[in-house]
C-alpha positions as CSV (number, residue, x, y, z in Angstrom):
1,M,193.6,74.7,39.8
2,A,195.3,76.2,42.8
3,K,198.8,77.9,43.5
4,N,200.9,78.3,46.8
5,F,203.9,80.2,47.1
6,G,205.3,78.3,50.1
7,K,202.7,78.0,52.9
8,T,200.6,81.0,51.3
9,S,197.8,79.9,49.3
10,V,197.3,82.4,46.5
11,L,194.7,80.5,44.1
12,R,192.2,78.1,45.6
13,G,189.9,75.6,43.6
14,I,189.7,77.8,40.4
15,S,187.7,76.3,37.5
16,L,187.1,78.7,34.5
17,E,186.5,78.1,31.0
18,V,187.7,80.6,28.1
19,R,185.4,80.5,25.4
20,E,186.3,80.8,21.8
21,G,186.6,84.5,20.6
22,E,185.6,86.0,24.0
23,F,186.8,89.0,26.0
24,L,187.0,87.4,29.6
25,T,187.7,89.9,32.2
26,I,189.6,88.8,35.7
27,L,188.4,91.6,38.0
28,G,189.5,91.8,41.7
29,E,191.4,94.1,44.2
30,S,194.9,94.2,44.9
31,G,196.3,90.6,46.1
32,S,193.2,88.8,44.8
33,G,195.3,86.7,42.7
34,K,194.5,88.3,39.3
35,T,198.1,88.2,37.8
36,T,199.0,84.9,39.5
37,L,196.2,83.4,37.5
38,L,197.1,85.1,34.1
39,R,201.0,84.0,34.5
40,L,199.8,80.5,35.1
41,V,198.1,80.4,32.0
42,A,201.0,81.9,30.1
43,G,203.6,79.6,31.6
44,F,205.6,82.0,33.8
45,E,204.2,80.1,36.7
46,T,203.5,76.4,37.6
47,P,200.3,75.5,39.2
48,S,200.4,73.4,42.8
49,A,197.4,71.9,41.8
50,G,195.3,71.2,38.7
51,E,195.7,71.6,35.0
52,I,195.5,73.9,32.2
53,W,194.1,72.7,28.7
54,M,193.5,74.4,25.2
55,E,191.7,73.0,22.2
56,G,192.6,69.3,23.9
57,E,195.9,70.1,24.6
58,R,197.5,70.2,28.1
59,L,199.5,73.4,28.4
60,D,200.6,73.4,32.1
61,P,203.8,71.2,31.3
62,L,204.9,72.8,28.2
63,P,207.3,76.2,28.7
64,P,205.7,79.5,27.7
65,Y,207.3,79.6,24.2
66,H,205.7,76.3,23.1
67,R,202.0,77.5,24.1
68,R,199.8,79.3,21.5
69,V,199.5,82.0,24.2
70,N,200.8,85.7,24.3
71,T,200.9,88.3,27.0
72,V,200.7,92.1,26.8
73,F,202.2,93.5,29.9
74,Q,201.7,96.8,31.8
75,S,204.9,98.0,31.0
76,Y,204.9,97.0,27.4
77,A,208.5,96.2,27.6
78,L,209.2,97.5,24.2
79,F,213.0,98.2,23.2
80,P,214.0,101.7,22.9
81,H,216.8,101.5,20.7
82,L,214.6,99.4,18.0
83,T,211.9,100.8,15.5
84,V,208.5,99.7,16.0
85,R,208.8,97.6,12.9
86,E,212.0,95.9,14.7
87,N,210.4,95.4,18.0
88,V,207.0,93.6,16.4
89,A,209.2,91.4,14.3
90,Y,212.0,90.7,17.4
91,G,210.0,87.2,18.5
92,L,209.9,86.2,15.2
93,R,213.5,86.6,14.3
94,V,214.4,84.9,17.6
95,Q,212.4,81.8,16.5
96,G,214.3,81.8,13.3
97,T,211.6,82.6,11.0
98,A,212.1,83.2,7.2
99,A,212.7,86.7,6.5
100,A,210.2,86.9,3.8
101,E,207.6,85.8,6.3
102,V,208.7,88.0,9.1
103,E,208.1,91.1,6.8
104,E,204.6,89.9,5.7
105,R,203.5,89.1,9.1
106,V,204.9,92.1,10.9
107,A,203.1,94.3,7.9
108,E,200.0,92.5,8.7
109,A,200.2,93.2,12.3
110,L,201.0,96.8,12.2
111,A,198.0,97.1,9.7
112,K,195.5,95.5,12.3
113,V,196.6,97.9,15.1
114,K,196.7,101.1,12.5
115,M,200.7,101.3,13.2
116,S,201.8,100.8,9.6
117,A,202.5,104.7,9.2
118,L,204.9,104.8,12.1
119,A,206.7,101.7,11.7
120,E,210.0,103.4,11.5
121,A,209.5,105.4,14.8
122,K,211.5,104.8,18.1
123,P,209.1,104.2,20.9
124,G,210.5,107.1,22.6
125,R,208.8,109.2,19.6
126,I,205.4,107.7,19.8
127,S,202.4,108.4,22.5
128,G,201.6,106.1,25.5
129,G,198.1,105.2,23.5
130,Q,200.6,104.0,20.3
131,Q,203.2,102.0,22.4
132,Q,200.2,99.9,23.6
133,R,199.4,98.9,20.0
134,V,202.9,98.3,19.3
135,A,202.6,95.8,22.3
136,L,199.5,94.4,20.8
137,A,201.1,93.9,17.3
138,R,204.1,92.5,18.9
139,A,201.7,89.7,20.5
140,L,199.5,89.5,17.9
141,V,202.5,88.7,15.1
142,K,202.8,85.1,16.7
143,R,199.4,84.4,16.1
144,P,198.2,83.4,19.3
145,R,195.1,81.3,19.8
146,L,194.8,83.3,23.2
147,L,195.7,86.7,24.3
148,L,196.5,87.7,27.8
149,L,196.5,91.3,28.8
150,D,197.8,92.3,32.1
151,E,196.4,95.8,33.0
152,P,197.7,97.1,29.8
153,L,195.6,100.2,30.0
154,S,196.7,101.6,33.5
155,A,199.3,103.9,32.6
156,L,197.3,106.0,30.4
157,D,195.5,109.2,31.1
158,A,191.8,109.0,31.7
159,N,190.4,110.3,28.1
160,L,193.0,108.1,26.4
161,R,192.2,105.1,28.5
162,R,188.3,105.5,27.8
163,H,189.5,105.9,24.1
164,M,191.5,102.7,24.2
165,Q,189.4,100.6,25.9
166,M,186.8,101.0,22.8
167,E,189.7,100.3,20.2
168,L,190.8,97.3,22.2
169,K,187.1,95.7,22.6
170,S,187.0,96.8,18.6
171,L,190.1,95.2,17.5
172,Q,189.3,91.8,19.7
173,R,186.1,91.4,17.7
174,E,188.0,92.0,14.4
175,L,190.8,89.5,15.1
176,G,187.9,86.8,16.5
177,I,190.7,85.4,19.1
178,A,190.1,85.1,22.9
179,F,191.2,88.0,24.9
180,V,192.1,87.5,29.0
181,F,192.2,90.7,30.5
182,V,193.2,91.5,34.0
183,T,192.1,94.5,35.7
184,H,191.0,96.2,39.2
185,D,188.8,98.7,37.4
186,Q,185.2,97.7,37.7
187,E,183.9,100.3,34.9
188,E,186.8,99.2,32.5
189,A,185.7,95.3,33.2
190,M,181.8,96.3,32.4
191,V,182.6,98.1,29.4
192,M,184.8,95.5,27.7
193,S,183.9,92.1,28.8
194,D,181.7,89.6,27.4
195,R,182.1,87.8,30.7
196,I,183.5,89.0,34.2
197,A,185.5,86.5,36.5
198,L,185.5,88.3,39.8
199,L,188.2,87.0,42.0
200,R,188.4,87.3,46.0
201,N,191.5,86.3,48.1
202,G,192.2,83.8,45.6
203,N,188.8,82.4,44.9
204,L,186.0,83.0,42.1
205,E,183.2,85.1,43.6
206,Q,181.2,85.1,40.4
207,V,181.5,84.2,36.7
208,A,179.0,86.2,34.6
209,S,178.3,88.5,31.9
210,P,178.6,92.3,32.9
211,R,174.9,92.8,33.1
212,E,174.2,89.8,34.9
213,I,177.0,90.1,37.6
214,Y,175.5,94.0,38.0
215,N,171.7,93.0,38.1
216,R,171.9,89.7,39.9
217,P,175.2,89.5,42.0
218,A,175.3,86.3,43.6
219,T,177.0,87.4,47.1
220,A,177.2,90.6,49.0
221,Y,180.7,91.3,48.3
222,T,180.0,90.9,44.4
223,A,177.0,93.2,44.8
224,Q,179.3,96.2,46.7
225,F,182.4,95.8,44.3
226,I,180.7,96.1,41.2
227,G,179.0,99.6,41.2
228,H,177.2,101.4,44.0
229,T,174.5,99.4,46.3
230,N,172.0,99.6,49.0
231,L,173.0,96.2,51.0
232,L,169.8,95.7,53.1
233,R,170.5,93.6,56.3
234,C,167.0,92.4,56.8
235,Q,164.9,89.9,59.0
236,V,162.1,88.3,57.1
237,A,159.0,87.0,58.8
238,N,155.8,85.8,57.2
239,G,157.1,86.5,53.7
240,V,158.0,89.9,54.5
241,A,161.7,91.4,54.7
242,H,161.9,94.2,57.3
243,W,164.8,96.8,57.0
244,G,164.0,99.6,59.5
245,P,160.7,101.3,58.6
246,I,160.8,99.8,55.0
247,S,159.3,96.3,54.4
248,F,158.6,94.6,51.1
249,P,157.5,91.3,50.0
250,T,160.2,88.2,49.5
251,R,160.5,84.5,48.7
252,E,163.1,84.3,51.0
253,P,163.0,81.9,54.0
254,E,162.5,82.9,57.8
255,G,165.0,84.9,59.4
256,P,168.1,87.1,58.6
257,A,168.7,88.0,54.8
258,S,170.4,90.4,52.7
259,F,169.5,92.2,49.6
260,S,171.1,94.3,46.9
261,L,169.2,97.0,45.9
262,R,170.9,99.5,43.2
263,P,170.7,103.2,43.7
264,E,168.8,103.6,40.0
265,C,166.0,101.4,41.5
266,V,165.1,103.8,44.3
267,R,163.4,106.7,42.6
268,L,161.3,109.8,43.6
269,S,157.4,109.0,43.8
270,P,155.2,110.7,41.6
271,A,153.0,113.2,43.2
272,G,149.7,111.8,44.7
273,G,151.2,108.2,44.2
274,V,150.0,105.3,46.3
275,A,152.1,102.4,47.3
276,G,150.7,99.2,46.3
277,G,151.3,95.8,45.2
278,A,155.0,95.1,44.9
279,T,155.7,99.1,44.8
280,V,157.3,99.9,47.9
281,R,156.8,103.5,49.1
282,F,158.7,105.5,51.9
283,R,159.9,109.1,53.1
284,G,163.2,110.2,53.6
285,R,165.3,113.2,54.2
286,I,168.0,114.3,51.8
287,V,171.4,114.4,53.4
288,T,174.0,115.0,50.4
289,Q,173.5,115.1,46.8
290,A,176.5,114.3,44.3
291,F,176.1,115.7,41.1
292,H,177.1,113.4,38.1
293,G,176.0,115.2,35.2
294,A,172.7,113.5,33.7
295,T,172.1,111.9,37.2
296,A,173.0,112.5,40.9
297,L,173.7,110.1,43.4
298,V,171.4,111.2,46.8
299,Q,172.0,110.0,50.5
300,V,168.5,109.8,51.7
301,E,167.6,109.3,55.7
302,C,164.7,107.2,56.2
303,G,165.1,106.0,59.8
304,G,166.9,102.6,58.7
305,P,170.2,101.2,60.0
306,S,172.2,103.3,57.4
307,L,171.8,105.9,55.1
308,L,170.0,104.6,51.6
309,L,171.3,105.8,48.1
310,A,169.2,106.8,45.3
311,R,170.0,107.6,41.8
312,V,167.9,110.6,40.5
313,A,168.1,112.9,37.3
314,G,170.8,115.6,37.7
315,G,168.6,118.6,37.4
316,A,167.5,120.6,40.1
317,K,169.4,120.2,43.8
318,L,167.0,118.0,46.1
319,E,166.5,119.3,49.8
320,G,164.6,118.3,52.8
321,E,161.9,115.5,53.1
322,R,160.5,113.5,49.9
323,E,158.7,110.5,48.9
324,F,160.7,107.6,47.5
325,E,159.8,104.2,45.9
326,F,161.0,100.7,44.5
327,D,159.8,97.5,43.2
328,A,160.0,94.9,45.5
329,A,161.7,92.8,42.7
330,E,164.5,95.0,42.4
331,A,165.7,94.1,45.9
332,V,168.1,90.7,44.7
333,A,168.9,88.4,47.6
334,V,172.5,87.8,48.1
335,V,174.5,85.4,49.8
336,E,176.9,86.8,52.8
337,A,179.5,84.3,52.4
338,A,182.2,83.8,55.0
339,T,184.3,82.4,52.0
340,P,183.8,83.3,48.3
341,V,181.1,81.4,46.5
342,A,181.5,81.1,42.7
343,D,178.1,81.5,40.7
344,A,177.6,81.4,37.0
345,G,174.8,83.4,37.1
346,A,171.9,82.9,34.4
347,D,173.9,83.4,31.4
348,G,177.4,82.7,32.6
349,A,179.2,79.6,33.4
350,N,182.1,78.5,35.7
351,S,185.0,76.4,34.5
352,A,188.8,76.8,33.6
353,P,192.3,77.9,33.3
354,G,194.3,79.1,36.0
355,Q,198.5,83.9,39.3
356,R,199.3,86.2,41.9
357,D,198.5,89.7,42.0
Protein backbone atom coordinates (compact mmCIF):
# COMPACT_ATOMS: atom_id res chain seq x y z
CA MET A 1 0.00 0.00 0.00
CA ALA A 2 1.29 3.44 -0.94
CA LYS A 3 -0.10 6.96 -1.11
CA ASN A 4 1.33 9.95 -2.95
CA PHE A 5 0.08 13.52 -3.00
CA GLY A 6 1.54 14.86 -6.23
CA LYS A 7 5.27 14.19 -6.05
CA THR A 8 5.20 13.79 -2.28
CA SER A 9 5.23 10.20 -1.03
CA VAL A 10 3.22 10.05 2.21
CA LEU A 11 2.98 6.27 2.70
CA ARG A 12 5.37 3.68 1.31
CA GLY A 13 5.08 -0.11 1.30
CA ILE A 14 2.49 -0.35 4.08
CA SER A 15 1.42 -3.93 4.81
CA LEU A 16 -0.72 -4.31 7.91
CA GLU A 17 -3.33 -6.82 9.02
CA VAL A 18 -6.05 -5.80 11.47
CA ARG A 19 -7.09 -8.87 13.41
CA GLU A 20 -10.70 -9.60 14.28
CA GLY A 21 -11.72 -8.00 17.57
CA GLU A 22 -8.35 -6.36 18.29
CA PHE A 23 -7.46 -2.87 19.41
CA LEU A 24 -4.74 -1.74 17.00
CA THR A 25 -3.10 1.65 17.49
CA ILE A 26 -1.40 3.57 14.69
CA LEU A 27 1.28 5.55 16.53
CA GLY A 28 3.64 8.14 15.14
CA GLU A 29 4.81 11.72 15.29
CA SER A 30 3.20 14.52 13.31
CA GLY A 31 3.64 13.98 9.57
CA SER A 32 4.30 10.25 9.82
CA GLY A 33 1.18 9.36 7.78
CA LYS A 34 -1.19 8.16 10.54
CA THR A 35 -4.29 10.02 9.44
CA THR A 36 -3.67 9.33 5.77
CA LEU A 37 -3.60 5.61 6.56
CA LEU A 38 -6.91 5.92 8.42
CA ARG A 39 -8.50 7.89 5.58
CA LEU A 40 -7.48 5.23 3.07
CA VAL A 41 -9.24 2.54 5.08
CA ALA A 42 -12.30 4.74 5.57
CA GLY A 43 -12.48 5.51 1.84
CA PHE A 44 -11.83 9.25 2.06
CA GLU A 45 -8.59 8.82 0.08
CA THR A 46 -7.65 6.45 -2.74
CA PRO A 47 -4.38 4.48 -2.58
CA SER A 48 -1.74 5.25 -5.19
CA ALA A 49 -0.75 1.59 -5.13
CA GLY A 50 -1.93 -1.54 -3.36
CA GLU A 51 -5.29 -2.88 -2.18
CA ILE A 52 -7.47 -2.92 0.94
CA TRP A 53 -9.42 -6.06 1.83
CA MET A 54 -11.85 -6.94 4.62
CA GLU A 55 -13.36 -10.39 5.12
CA GLY A 56 -12.71 -11.42 1.52
CA GLU A 57 -14.12 -8.22 0.03
CA ARG A 58 -11.91 -5.65 -1.67
CA LEU A 59 -12.68 -2.22 -0.20
CA ASP A 60 -10.55 0.30 -2.05
CA PRO A 61 -12.85 0.54 -5.14
CA LEU A 62 -15.89 1.12 -2.88
CA PRO A 63 -17.14 4.52 -1.69
CA PRO A 64 -17.12 5.12 2.09
CA TYR A 65 -20.86 4.51 2.51
CA HIS A 66 -20.57 1.00 1.06
CA ARG A 67 -17.87 -0.08 3.53
CA ARG A 68 -18.74 -1.55 6.92
CA VAL A 69 -16.26 0.90 8.39
CA ASN A 70 -17.11 3.93 10.53
CA THR A 71 -14.92 6.78 11.76
CA VAL A 72 -14.90 8.83 14.97
CA PHE A 73 -13.11 12.12 14.33
CA GLN A 74 -11.11 14.27 16.70
CA SER A 75 -13.73 17.06 16.56
CA TYR A 76 -16.69 14.65 17.10
CA ALA A 77 -18.64 16.76 14.52
CA LEU A 78 -21.95 16.61 16.42
CA PHE A 79 -24.87 18.72 15.16
CA PRO A 80 -25.39 21.37 17.88
CA HIS A 81 -29.09 21.91 17.05
CA LEU A 82 -29.97 18.20 17.36
CA THR A 83 -30.40 16.20 20.55
CA VAL A 84 -28.12 13.33 21.46
CA ARG A 85 -30.75 10.88 20.20
CA GLU A 86 -31.17 12.77 16.92
CA ASN A 87 -27.42 12.96 16.37
CA VAL A 88 -27.08 9.20 16.77
CA ALA A 89 -30.09 8.54 14.52
CA TYR A 90 -28.99 10.91 11.75
CA GLY A 91 -26.99 8.43 9.64
CA LEU A 92 -29.73 5.80 9.75
CA ARG A 93 -32.40 8.32 8.73
CA VAL A 94 -30.29 9.48 5.78
CA GLN A 95 -30.04 5.84 4.66
CA GLY A 96 -33.83 5.55 4.78
CA THR A 97 -33.92 3.00 7.61
CA ALA A 98 -37.41 2.26 8.90
CA ALA A 99 -38.44 4.45 11.87
CA ALA A 100 -39.04 1.50 14.21
CA GLU A 101 -35.60 0.06 13.45
CA VAL A 102 -33.96 3.48 13.91
CA GLU A 103 -35.54 3.82 17.35
CA GLU A 104 -34.43 0.35 18.39
CA ARG A 105 -30.85 0.70 17.15
CA VAL A 106 -30.39 4.18 18.61
CA ALA A 107 -31.57 2.99 22.02
CA GLU A 108 -29.18 0.05 21.81
CA ALA A 109 -26.21 2.26 20.84
CA LEU A 110 -26.91 4.82 23.58
CA ALA A 111 -27.17 2.05 26.16
CA LYS A 112 -23.80 0.65 25.11
CA VAL A 113 -22.07 3.98 25.74
CA LYS A 114 -24.16 4.72 28.88
CA MET A 115 -25.81 7.84 27.45
CA SER A 116 -29.49 6.81 27.54
CA ALA A 117 -30.26 9.25 30.38
CA LEU A 118 -29.05 12.20 28.29
CA ALA A 119 -30.76 11.21 25.04
CA GLU A 120 -32.76 14.48 24.87
CA ALA A 121 -29.86 16.80 25.74
CA LYS A 122 -28.12 19.01 23.18
CA PRO A 123 -24.36 18.57 22.64
CA GLY A 124 -23.61 21.99 24.13
CA ARG A 125 -25.15 20.92 27.44
CA ILE A 126 -22.99 17.82 28.00
CA SER A 127 -19.31 17.36 28.86
CA GLY A 128 -16.46 16.59 26.46
CA GLY A 129 -16.33 12.99 27.63
CA GLN A 130 -20.07 12.61 27.09
CA GLN A 131 -19.78 14.15 23.61
CA GLN A 132 -17.13 11.57 22.82
CA ARG A 133 -19.53 8.79 23.84
CA VAL A 134 -22.23 10.26 21.60
CA ALA A 135 -19.78 10.27 18.67
CA LEU A 136 -19.03 6.62 19.42
CA ALA A 137 -22.73 5.77 19.56
CA ARG A 138 -23.30 7.49 16.21
CA ALA A 139 -20.58 5.32 14.69
CA LEU A 140 -21.72 2.11 16.41
CA VAL A 141 -25.40 2.50 15.45
CA LYS A 142 -24.49 1.56 11.87
CA ARG A 143 -23.01 -1.74 13.15
CA PRO A 144 -19.60 -1.48 11.51
CA ARG A 145 -17.14 -4.38 11.32
CA LEU A 146 -14.29 -1.95 11.88
CA LEU A 147 -14.25 1.31 13.86
CA LEU A 148 -11.63 3.95 13.07
CA LEU A 149 -10.77 6.58 15.69
CA ASP A 150 -8.69 9.62 14.72
CA GLU A 151 -7.21 11.00 17.98
CA PRO A 152 -10.68 11.20 19.59
CA LEU A 153 -9.30 11.91 23.09
CA SER A 154 -6.86 14.69 22.25
CA ALA A 155 -9.28 17.53 23.14
CA LEU A 156 -9.95 16.19 26.66
CA ASP A 157 -8.15 17.32 29.81
CA ALA A 158 -5.55 14.95 31.29
CA ASN A 159 -7.72 13.34 34.00
CA LEU A 160 -10.74 12.83 31.74
CA ARG A 161 -8.46 11.53 29.01
CA ARG A 162 -7.06 8.82 31.28
CA HIS A 163 -10.57 7.89 32.40
CA MET A 164 -11.83 7.71 28.81
CA GLN A 165 -8.88 5.57 27.76
CA MET A 166 -10.02 2.85 30.15
CA GLU A 167 -13.69 3.30 29.21
CA LEU A 168 -12.92 3.09 25.50
CA LYS A 169 -10.82 -0.03 25.94
CA SER A 170 -13.55 -1.64 28.07
CA LEU A 171 -16.19 -0.72 25.49
CA GLN A 172 -14.12 -2.22 22.69
CA ARG A 173 -13.83 -5.48 24.62
CA GLU A 174 -17.59 -5.51 25.25
CA LEU A 175 -18.45 -4.83 21.60
CA GLY A 176 -15.94 -7.33 20.22
CA ILE A 177 -15.27 -5.38 17.03
CA ALA A 178 -11.89 -4.23 15.79
CA PHE A 179 -10.78 -0.69 16.64
CA VAL A 180 -8.03 1.13 14.74
CA PHE A 181 -6.98 4.05 16.92
CA VAL A 182 -4.68 6.86 15.75
CA THR A 183 -2.58 8.80 18.26
CA HIS A 184 0.78 10.52 18.67
CA ASP A 185 0.70 9.82 22.42
CA GLN A 186 2.94 6.86 23.24
CA GLU A 187 1.53 6.40 26.74
CA GLU A 188 -2.00 6.26 25.36
CA ALA A 189 -0.91 3.66 22.81
CA MET A 190 0.78 1.52 25.48
CA VAL A 191 -2.26 1.59 27.80
CA MET A 192 -4.97 0.80 25.25
CA SER A 193 -3.53 -1.39 22.51
CA ASP A 194 -3.39 -5.08 21.76
CA ARG A 195 -0.78 -4.16 19.13
CA ILE A 196 0.96 -0.95 18.11
CA ALA A 197 1.94 -0.10 14.54
CA LEU A 198 4.66 2.56 14.75
CA LEU A 199 4.89 4.79 11.67
CA ARG A 200 7.96 6.81 10.73
CA ASN A 201 8.03 9.05 7.67
CA GLY A 202 5.39 6.97 5.89
CA ASN A 203 6.96 3.60 6.67
CA LEU A 204 6.11 0.97 9.27
CA GLU A 205 8.95 0.94 11.77
CA GLN A 206 7.65 -1.93 13.92
CA VAL A 207 4.36 -3.74 14.60
CA ALA A 208 4.09 -5.60 17.91
CA SER A 209 2.31 -5.77 21.25
CA PRO A 210 3.03 -2.92 23.71
CA ARG A 211 5.12 -5.25 25.87
CA GLU A 212 7.13 -6.51 22.89
CA ILE A 213 7.66 -3.11 21.33
CA TYR A 214 8.87 -1.73 24.68
CA ASN A 215 11.03 -4.62 25.83
CA ARG A 216 12.33 -5.73 22.41
CA PRO A 217 12.45 -2.66 20.15
CA ALA A 218 13.64 -3.54 16.66
CA THR A 219 15.27 -0.20 15.89
CA ALA A 220 16.96 2.67 17.66
CA TYR A 221 14.06 4.92 16.58
CA THR A 222 11.49 2.62 18.24
CA ALA A 223 13.53 2.40 21.43
CA GLN A 224 13.79 6.19 21.69
CA PHE A 225 10.20 6.95 20.63
CA ILE A 226 8.56 4.53 23.08
CA GLY A 227 9.41 5.61 26.62
CA HIS A 228 12.87 6.52 27.92
CA THR A 229 15.96 4.56 26.99
CA ASN A 230 19.73 4.64 27.05
CA LEU A 231 20.94 4.19 23.48
CA LEU A 232 24.42 2.73 23.83
CA ARG A 233 26.46 2.99 20.63
CA CYS A 234 29.19 0.45 21.26
CA GLN A 235 32.16 -1.22 19.66
CA VAL A 236 32.08 -5.02 19.82
CA ALA A 237 35.35 -6.94 20.05
CA ASN A 238 35.82 -10.61 20.97
CA GLY A 239 32.21 -10.99 22.14
CA VAL A 240 32.29 -7.91 24.39
CA ALA A 241 30.51 -4.59 23.78
CA HIS A 242 32.39 -1.51 24.95
CA TRP A 243 30.71 1.81 25.79
CA GLY A 244 33.13 4.15 27.50
CA PRO A 245 34.11 2.51 30.80
CA ILE A 246 31.22 0.02 30.60
CA SER A 247 31.64 -3.39 28.95
CA PHE A 248 29.26 -6.33 28.72
CA PRO A 249 29.10 -9.68 26.88
CA THR A 250 27.13 -9.86 23.63
CA ARG A 251 26.50 -12.17 20.69
CA GLU A 252 26.54 -9.28 18.22
CA PRO A 253 29.19 -9.45 15.47
CA GLU A 254 32.46 -7.53 15.60
CA GLY A 255 32.31 -3.81 14.93
CA PRO A 256 29.83 -1.05 15.79
CA ALA A 257 26.54 -2.05 17.44
CA SER A 258 23.73 -0.19 19.20
CA PHE A 259 21.85 -1.34 22.29
CA SER A 260 18.71 -0.08 24.06
CA LEU A 261 18.98 -0.20 27.85
CA ARG A 262 15.82 0.95 29.65
CA PRO A 263 16.38 3.14 32.75
CA GLU A 264 14.48 0.71 35.01
CA CYS A 265 17.06 -1.95 34.11
CA VAL A 266 19.80 0.19 35.68
CA ARG A 267 19.60 -0.20 39.45
CA LEU A 268 21.57 0.72 42.54
CA SER A 269 24.00 -2.04 43.47
CA PRO A 270 23.48 -3.68 46.86
CA ALA A 271 26.12 -2.88 49.46
CA GLY A 272 29.04 -5.27 49.20
CA GLY A 273 27.79 -6.69 45.89
CA VAL A 274 30.31 -7.97 43.37
CA ALA A 275 29.86 -7.92 39.61
CA GLY A 276 30.00 -11.35 38.07
CA GLY A 277 28.66 -13.39 35.19
CA ALA A 278 26.19 -11.30 33.22
CA THR A 279 25.85 -8.57 35.89
CA VAL A 280 27.55 -5.35 34.80
CA ARG A 281 28.64 -3.02 37.58
CA PHE A 282 29.87 0.55 37.30
CA ARG A 283 30.35 3.66 39.40
CA GLY A 284 28.72 6.96 38.48
CA ARG A 285 28.08 10.46 39.79
CA ILE A 286 24.49 11.63 40.25
CA VAL A 287 23.89 14.70 38.05
CA THR A 288 20.12 15.24 38.34
CA GLN A 289 17.16 13.45 39.89
CA ALA A 290 13.60 13.94 38.61
CA PHE A 291 10.94 12.87 41.11
CA HIS A 292 8.03 10.82 39.66
CA GLY A 293 6.26 9.70 42.82
CA ALA A 294 7.03 6.01 43.37
CA THR A 295 10.16 6.31 41.24
CA ALA A 296 12.78 8.88 40.27
CA LEU A 297 14.64 9.26 36.98
CA VAL A 298 18.32 9.82 37.68
CA GLN A 299 21.03 11.07 35.31
CA VAL A 300 24.35 9.40 36.00
CA GLU A 301 27.75 10.54 34.75
CA CYS A 302 29.97 7.49 34.41
CA GLY A 303 32.64 8.55 31.93
CA GLY A 304 30.74 7.28 28.89
CA PRO A 305 29.97 9.21 25.69
CA SER A 306 26.84 10.62 27.36
CA LEU A 307 24.86 10.53 30.60
CA LEU A 308 23.14 7.30 31.60
CA LEU A 309 19.54 7.25 32.87
CA ALA A 310 18.53 5.06 35.81
CA ARG A 311 15.06 4.69 37.33
CA VAL A 312 15.25 4.14 41.07
CA ALA A 313 12.85 4.15 44.03
CA GLY A 314 11.54 7.67 44.58
CA GLY A 315 12.37 7.91 48.29
CA ALA A 316 15.50 9.68 49.48
CA LYS A 317 17.33 12.08 47.17
CA LEU A 318 20.55 10.60 45.77
CA GLU A 319 23.74 12.63 45.67
CA GLY A 320 27.44 12.11 44.96
CA GLU A 321 28.83 8.89 43.55
CA ARG A 322 27.01 5.57 43.73
CA GLU A 323 27.43 2.04 42.44
CA PHE A 324 24.99 0.89 39.74
CA GLU A 325 24.45 -2.36 37.87
CA PHE A 326 22.42 -4.00 35.11
CA ASP A 327 22.14 -7.43 33.49
CA ALA A 328 23.83 -7.75 30.10
CA ALA A 329 20.72 -9.46 28.69
CA GLU A 330 18.73 -6.28 29.35
CA ALA A 331 20.81 -4.38 26.79
CA VAL A 332 18.80 -5.12 23.63
CA ALA A 333 20.54 -4.86 20.26
CA VAL A 334 18.71 -2.48 17.90
CA VAL A 335 19.12 -1.53 14.25
CA GLU A 336 20.32 1.97 13.39
CA ALA A 337 18.22 2.09 10.23
CA ALA A 338 18.76 4.80 7.65
CA THR A 339 15.27 3.93 6.44
CA PRO A 340 12.63 2.43 8.74
CA VAL A 341 12.47 -1.33 9.09
CA ALA A 342 9.16 -3.06 9.84
CA ASP A 343 9.52 -5.86 12.36
CA ALA A 344 6.70 -7.77 13.97
CA GLY A 345 8.64 -8.88 17.02
CA ALA A 346 8.02 -12.15 18.80
CA ASP A 347 4.28 -11.74 19.23
CA GLY A 348 3.37 -9.23 16.54
CA ALA A 349 2.83 -9.62 12.81
CA ASN A 350 3.27 -7.41 9.79
CA SER A 351 0.57 -7.35 7.27
CA ALA A 352 -2.39 -4.55 6.21
CA PRO A 353 -4.77 -1.87 5.29
CA GLY A 354 -3.58 1.28 4.39
CA GLN A 355 -3.51 8.23 5.34
CA ARG A 356 -1.90 11.59 5.99
CA ASP A 357 -1.11 13.17 9.28
